[in-house]
N, C-alpha and C positions, 0 to 999 in steps of 0.2 A: 717417188720411188718407194718410200717408207710404206705410203698408204697401199700401194699395189702388193708390196711383199705380204702386209699385214691381211690383206684381202685374201692372197692367195693361201696364207696359213690358216686363217678361219675356213675357208672353203675346203681344205684337206681335212681339217679336224672335223668338221661336219659331216663330210663324205665318208670318212673312215668310221666315226659313230655309227651312222646310218648302215652301213655295210655290216658291221658287227651286229647291229639290231636286226637286221634282214636275214642275217645268217642264223642267228639264235632262234628268231621268230621262224624260220623254215625248219630248223630241226625239232622245234616243238610241236609244229604242225605235223611233221612227218611221225614223230612219235604217238600223237593223238588221232592220227587219220586211221582209215579201217586197215588192219594189218591181214587180213582173210584167216583169222583163227577165232577161234572161242575158248573160253575156260569152262571147265568142269567144276561146279561149286556144290559140294554135298552139303546137307544141313549139319550144322555144329561140328565142323572138324576141328576145331580147337576150343578149349575153355579157358578163360581169364582165371588166373590163379592168384597172384601176388604183385605187389608194385612197392617200390620204395624210391624216395628222393635221394640221388646220392650227393647232391649238392656240388657236383663236379661234372662238367660235359666234355672234358678232355680224356676219357677213358676208352679203352678198347678191350676186346676179349682176348685173354692169353691162353686160355685152355682149361681143361678139368682134371681133377684127381679126386675119385670117388666121389662122395656127396658135396663136393666144392667145386666150383669155378673161379676163375682169377681173372682179374681186370688190371690192364697196365696202365701206365700214365704216359700219354704220347710225348710229355716234356720231361719229366723226371723218370729217367730211363730204369733206376733201380728200386722203383717204388711199386709194390703190388698190392692189391686188395684181395683176400682170400675171402668169397661169398658163399654163404650156406646155401644149397639149391632149394631147400625147402623154407626157411625163415627168412632169407636175404640178409642175415646177419653178417657183419663184415668185420675182418681183421686185418690191420695193416701189416705188412713184412717188407724187409728191405733184402735186396740182392747184395751177396758178398763176393769178393774176389780176391785172389791172392796178390793181384797186381793192381796198379792204377784202374779205376773204373771211368773210362772215358770213350763210352760208345758215341757214334756218330749221330747227326739228327735223325736219319732213317731207320735206326737200328729198333727192333722191337723185341718182346719176349713171347716165347711159346711155351706151353706146358702141356705134357702128354702123360698121363698119370704121373708117377715119381719123377718123371725125366724133365729137366729144365734146359731152355736152349734161349741163349741171346744171338739173334740173327743180325749180322751186320754185313749188308753186302757190298757197301762201298769198301770195307776192309777185307771183304773177300774170306770171312771165316764165320764160323757159329761157335760161340761158347757154350759149353754143355755142363751141367750139374745135376743137383737132386734137389727136391723139395724137402727132403727131411732136414737140410741145414739151410737151403737156398744159397749155397755157394757154387760159384762158377769154378771148375777146377781143369778143364782141358778146352783145348781149341782144336776144331777141324778148319784147316785152311784150304781153299780151294781157289778156282777163278772168280773174279769178279761177277756178282749175280744180281739179278733185278727181282727174283722170287725164288724162294725156297719152301721144301717141305721137310723138316728133319723127319728121319725115320727112327733112329736111335742115337744114343751117345758116341756111336762110331760112323754113322752115314747121314747123307742128306741128299735129296733131289734138289736141281736147281734150274732156273732158266736165266741164259746168258747171251751175249752176242757172239756168234760164230764167226767162221772164217769169211762167210760171203756177206758179213754185215746183217746178217737177220738173226731173229731170236731163235734159240735152239734150246732142247732139254737136256740135261745130263745128270750124272751121279757121282757124288765125290765121298771117299773113305777116308776114314782116320789116317791111314798109312800111305796116304798121298795117291792112292790110285784113283783115277778119274776117266770115265768113259762118257761121251757125247753121243746124241741121237738128232742129227739134221735133218730127218726126213719126215719127223712126227708134225711138226707145226708147218701149215701150208700158206704159203706166201699169195696174197691176192693184189696188194697194192705197193707196199713198201718194205714188207718180212719184217717190220718191229712194231709199228702203231697197229697194223692190221691183224697182227698175230697176239696183241696184248690179251691176257686174261686172267683167270684166276686159277691158281694151282693149291688145291687141297688134298688131304688125305682122307680115307674112309676109316673110322674108328673100327677096331677090331678085325679089320680085313687087310690084306697084302694088296691094297688096291688105292690108286689115287685118280683125282679127276682135274683135267684141264678145261675150263670153260672159257671159250673166246668171249670178249667183251662185245665185239662188233658185228658178230653172226650167230646164226642159229644153230651152233655147232659146240659139239663136247667131246673129248677124248677120255676113255676108260682105259687105265694103263696099270700094269702091276707095278711092283716096286723095283723092277729091274728096267721099266721103261719098254717094256713089251707091251704092244698094242692089242687090247683085250676086244674092244669095240668101238665104233663111232656113233655118237648120240645125235640127236637134233632136239632143240626146243621147239615148242607148239607153234611159234611165229614162222613167217615166211621169208625172213631177212637172211638169205644164205650167202650174199655177198657184202663185205664192210663197206659201209656209207662214209667213207673218210676222204679227206684231201689233205694231202701233205705239202709242204715246202721246204726249201732249205735256205737258212741264214747265211749269206755269203761272207760275212766277216768271221764268222766262226766255223763255217762248213757243218753245220748242226742241222739235223733234220726234225722239223716241228709240225704240229698240227697248223694247217692254213685256214681251216673253218671249223666250227664245232660239229663233232662226229654225231651219228646216229647211234646211242648207246641201246643194247640189246639186252645184254645180261648184266646187271648192276653189281650184284654181291651173290654169294653162294656158300653153303655148307653142306654138312652130311652126317648122318648118323649110320649105324651098321646097314639099315634097310633102304634109306631114302636119300635122294640128293635133293637138295632145297635150294631153288634158283629164284633170287629177286630180280623179276623181269621190268624193265623201263617201258615197255610198250603196253598200249591199250588194245584190249580184245574187242571184237566186233558186238560182243554182249554186254559190254560196259559203257556207263557214260562217261562224259567228262568229269563230271562232279565225283563219281567213284574213282576214276584215275587219279584226280589231283589230291584228293584228302584220304586216300588209302592205299597201301602198298601191296601189291600182287605177290604172291609166292607160288611158284610153280613147283609141283612135286613129281619125281621121276623115280622109277627103280633103279637101285644101285646094281642090281644082277644084269638087267638088259636095257636099261636107259629109256624103257616105255615110260610115257606120260600117264600119270595116276589121277591127280586132281590139282585143284588151286583153292587157296584161302586168302584173304586179306587181313592186313594189319592195319587198322585205322589211326589215324593221328592221337595222340594221347597229350593233354594239358596244352594243345596248340603246337606240339611237337611232331614232326614227321620221323619215322624209322630212321634211326642212324646206322645201326647193325644189328645183326642178330645171328644166334647159334642154336643148334639143337644137340642137347645131350640126353641120349635115350629117347624118352617119350616126354621130355620137357623142351619147351622152345623158350629161350630168354632173348629178350630184345631190349635194345637201348634206344630210348626216345630222348635225344639231349641229355639232361642229367638225371633223368628217370631211367630206372631198371624194372621191367615188366616180364613177368614169368606166365607162359601158357601151358595146358596139358594137350599133347595130341590124342585124338580120338580115333586113329586109325593106326 
């Protein structure tokens, strides 16, 4: 009896491992298989500028103020590094608060010019302050949210779960005024994973973007969440290729198989939307797809595709994250930071 049970357990372990491996391999094949689109690669769209070893691979982009950009620490929430855009010289600064500083694990910092934001969706609030003294002085409290775009020290946009148990977008103001748009994000599978995406603001414009992770679509919205236009990325994946399941013990919905990721990361300057695509174009080799990251560029005004460029691996590290500040692209490759000048 013991041998039979042991055999069954081993068989189940091998079977589950093979299932995961097959699903992962299928997803990798789909990402690398022909996707019925090509990329326009002009000569010398970017020029390498400066590089620095930060000796720390736990940093993320927090925002920009003038000639400086900021990096936050994923684990030490009140620690920031101010970095000179030209020289990459760094200065460490600490956030201060009049009360106990106890942000939760998912909290992160954003900086927009002189405005400072500590975003904590689990606590359902954004704490605001200024980079003049790096002190948080006010809280904007709203519903629980999974993504947010601070507009000012008085309001922010958010993504949350609505009454139909699906993702919705909304706006929260400091005096407690809240409104929600339940018609913007379009359900294809479950209404949560299938509408997951990237929520970001366009600098110097009263405009935001919502870019779906698992389909070739994005929304251009004003800061009152009125739809300006719907855009499409250059690939042909219009339907989210995901499979969801439910955990009976906790009644939670989860991914039942690795999804086909279409749009991995994104950022914007006042003229262009930059999307890091996870898919291989028909005019790329497997080697190009494996060793370099493709960035596709779209017009902020109408969402039309303009061009693409690549960010190759650096020092054995693939791209971790990137931002564009005016005509300068700043990229993180593990613990290295690399700047590039845009030539368009």
